[in-house]
Steps between C-alpha positions, in 0.01 A plus 500: 500500500419476124799641299444739212533247223243267659264796529547588135439131408168516691396810298620361170286185549198714409670803336797406278528862392550622859768771548757287694743794523228713675434228756883449556537873565208512735623192688847657537366841605269345761783284641722806524234712668405238758857389567553452879132489583371185678146359530364385833569150398875581465503471125627786269218740445521477125369137516154661556474715183637202297230272645227757421626511141492124471139501629400743228663282235231237587249754370711550185524874544685759298860614545409829669310313771786251558748789525265689737492190725881496510514873597175533696677579834788717372333837535363417849802320652809622311655824379344450155261768362223528245723702261778246523270210423342692210842577357638149548189316376196702393235738638252219471704284741563797732119571518429134582768484768377827653147367495596180686700715755192708571289190547754348740480818713121482533376375838209293385435346839512839684207689664172498322510849351866475403435156342218652292729772363781249436255272314412799285872545421532129423222518245645812348827317444318207344318736266833648376664165427368168619843339477594693824250279687624188322849564631366587847293178508813300405693686771241408755490135396877461545489684838227267612701193381788617718298649792638268764807718538290792622405573864177325601302823538620612156391164354151548630472855375625413142286186491186684600569773240564223238176323586291819501652691210749334274346151466152641407667744257685215329173313473316794362775541233442139398821352641319231703817288553674804663193572714485148628874482579485845676200384703663174602828661598307757711289222649810313604595801725156615613355162591765225492302259710199510267724454189680202651171347603373529140825343361486207750142426419577523130785246524276270703232521227765412235603196700139381529397568131826468307593737215163645425639768268673235271182284494253781413737646244519158336118481501466840329770408239319179422167687439672750269680219310159332448365828355810552287592835665865594531565684830731508804367412850660633812391438861600640831396525858381844612732713717468470882370855535235447230382183680502689836299799361237259355473324837446837667248633248289182493558414868603149401741248648780379273347155473179653355686720247464346154654707223866520622629385167502714185563390136582701192432382140693710241408455135543669164174679424181644648277231336720230664435669838127437464550153363724419807224637726243279338717192538564567869135570578403184302743295711445655846207668662530884514448676833215753466590874549870424457528579131665832364560570139770776489559440132170654393517748790869578568626666824619861474859395525480284186443172671316245292423137597207257565470390859288202598489280806406128467464202728794292390663172615357370829251792510777755559421846369764641266521835329600495130616804311497486118680752279714547188881542516462875427250530777734307731778752439272781603375297803865457603617856434182698525545864409872439461432300178478842329884531524592132448751407234515184293763410244643851521186690431236655720223257546168581334272280699146579396379439856747726675326805643618854431659617828379853446135381476545258797642772729226730386231247592658439838545863595189640335344765729744412784658845477186656641391528863691496822774265618268249667292477186806450280641217726163336521453507123856377424455198724158425350643506156803287591320224683194461285413194304251554210157412380367584150142621452310614193304813406156450331677558167748219568808718585727356765574686824793377714457543876672376815343206683236618745392793272144620506266651230611843630862411414374382157324836445808708586716270283288607207500877576502720806184672385313170489630396842398829664140473358439132581177418675482123453631206298391176330725196494402241237166679462413496876493813710760473783623718787800720423717312749466165311837336428541432128610164362682405182295517177200691635329758295448831682256782413531831690188708545565878549288804580557865447570688819629190684815567704746259672417412862767482774393137564624414150864520620443173698329328203757546228842322482686666216732797553339679205153482649611603845694798372207619280243469787728687740566773238120540447430511873765762548366713220149469647625593849716781374215746464377428849847524647573832328175650643588367843860626473368854424295501820790364706756739355265801547447405869876451562584837334225675691645364821825701444327806358597423138302440181531187293533676168581319170843659500580379860378148413705499176811603694435229759444235235834582341680480845335174579576340167140495373433571125245776570265639763217265394715193578608663831129548600427133400781382721373720796153355449623141494718562822826440306606851604359697796377854459715595798809379302411734210475792732832411673676481159366840394535681834772332706520801723149422624605148592641443842650165400347164578251537784557319817276202575246591767454271808141382453457458878537875545433663161377833636636799686304619809464188718689452828761233549335167576152629398299258280406611149276368230297612190121548542318218316207729412695733266837310451729802471814467282845660537485833309145580617420756777422322815402568865545272798233400753595340831303196601521351855716183481544542124751779480472751209289420194565703181199617298491676169422869544177455310385189687124524597573340835686820611168696503389312812825582678506873426434600862763261646801707406704356785510169312635659173869458416683682227657242274676488172662228301880455504669578176659207327410166327206327656453121457204371292311374814231766534167349404250711310153379391377599152144494377488373143225462243603295197342332197370154546701356218763220449846596603415849650571403866822335404605808310419720798721280727776518242475887479544514877792262498668703220509802738695284750202483738376187665134387540437375864123436465218529253123479558192546283232737626261476203458282195289597202469355147713787358719615786672397829563720801782393730735623773872432453752536778835610362834542680659831408809709590342850506245734347705528181494117460120511551475764228691275257282206560169694476617670179596169349156355581314813380675470161340153440182519300339214693543684835188712532570656839773509767520673835650470848289274719427668836316303766386710803386191680855382537592699804848487667 
């Protein structure tokens, strides 16, 4: 374990004005609080906080962050409290320690809905003070370095969580070195055979070709000396996981993988960066489509560098990154460069991004929508690489790789995105689902009255665009859902002899946690809340508890034991409707609706009539009813009709067209329903759609029992 004076020396290497006494007191306090606690490896527990603090010194962080690292487990694992830490050190340190404690308690690999809510809390903690996440990432890195002492199942869980959450987060924050190490440590646990295979092949390649890194580094230095450019050249082999991922993405064998080596050229000025680029391209052939200029178009986390891939010695492709020393500091520390100290003063690196702006860009619009949307948007933002496109006026718009003109439109303004009808890329009209490339000029064409389509959700890739489209669709649907909710509520209240007054609905809204009665009606219409539930909340005395599930083999009262029963196909009666039974030789009892036209022919055969009624309780949604529909012959109408039926928890078992005209379609839809109330919900939902001209029960007298 690093002793306190060695830790102070590490801090003083970059911050001679560091408060050594503060670090000594934090070290002693942490040691005292964790005394007697042992890690899984058998070491004293305090070795872990000290190792976390040492990792943070590599990023040259301030005293408060180093002290937080030493104390980050005290509130969770010892008798220490927030007030005690605030008194002993400072409220700032206490807030940071408390923030890390809350993050530690989040189950980020838990169930989907819980994971979404915990992600929300993670980003809220980041927005308060990003140093909380820096400590947590260092904490995870040390835990992954020492993961072998954990149980195998715990190793797998932590490694998967690291691969899915913490490694991408470190990369998104610009700390690429940490991302690569976290990925490789997790890869070692999750797929050891693949990792060992990569390492064996790599060692074999080195034996065959010799020290390629040394040779290519020497070639680059020779070119720079010839041009009189002063710069440092570093080369390295890519990490096993990085090589494995590239093999999987490109479906290539290791022997066909070319760019497994990377080189960095670090110089003194931006003009030198472009001179170095020219020298390298003059000496080696550049690989088309493998050039990125992040100096003129920086990433949102402050990253700046020129990336180019060339065919180097023996035709091997190598990636070269060119940047200044200040850019390199940001490339190594990412957003953490904002807090870095050098020679006792806070660093003022012109390329370091403001953490407040960075977290704002990452979480923009992610506080809207439901849990699934939030989780989807967070992961989109964390995993995305970038492309840079231009407006017709020359302004730059930064988008994730795979973005479309619709994403571009929403990135400019939500109003422009909502009214988009088409787009031109480099002057040529293209479909809205076209994937944009670096450097393209995009012109968005809008039209008044245009509204987002539900299909746009599958076209866009950015969280901002998805959230805006969903919000617009919800607003558009809201009026329809409110109208439908009014009908459903009226029917449910009538069923128990009550009236769905504004006061009653207001009271029910309050009891069910809805803002107002309009929101309650919208939720009823969208099937989020059933009208029956509203009645039960207001009038519990009318509710006899949860109804029993009815046996669908004998759903009626009035038939003898062992007697066969079925619904008449001509009228398709539903539970809740008045019915009468007719006996058929060899077929048992067939239930007809009381108004079925087929009964007229049986009026004089009273000996065949059986008094039937449906059993009270919950009927399964297996009663098929045919509906006659007349709908507009327009794009998307049939799909919307099917969606409306599905939203009412009803299943379509068959669909057939009976007439096709230029302006309308007539069709029969077979729907599986629970009871007559369920039928009423479906028909009301369809009637509320402006493109449904007519709807009625389909009765077919020719279909006799």
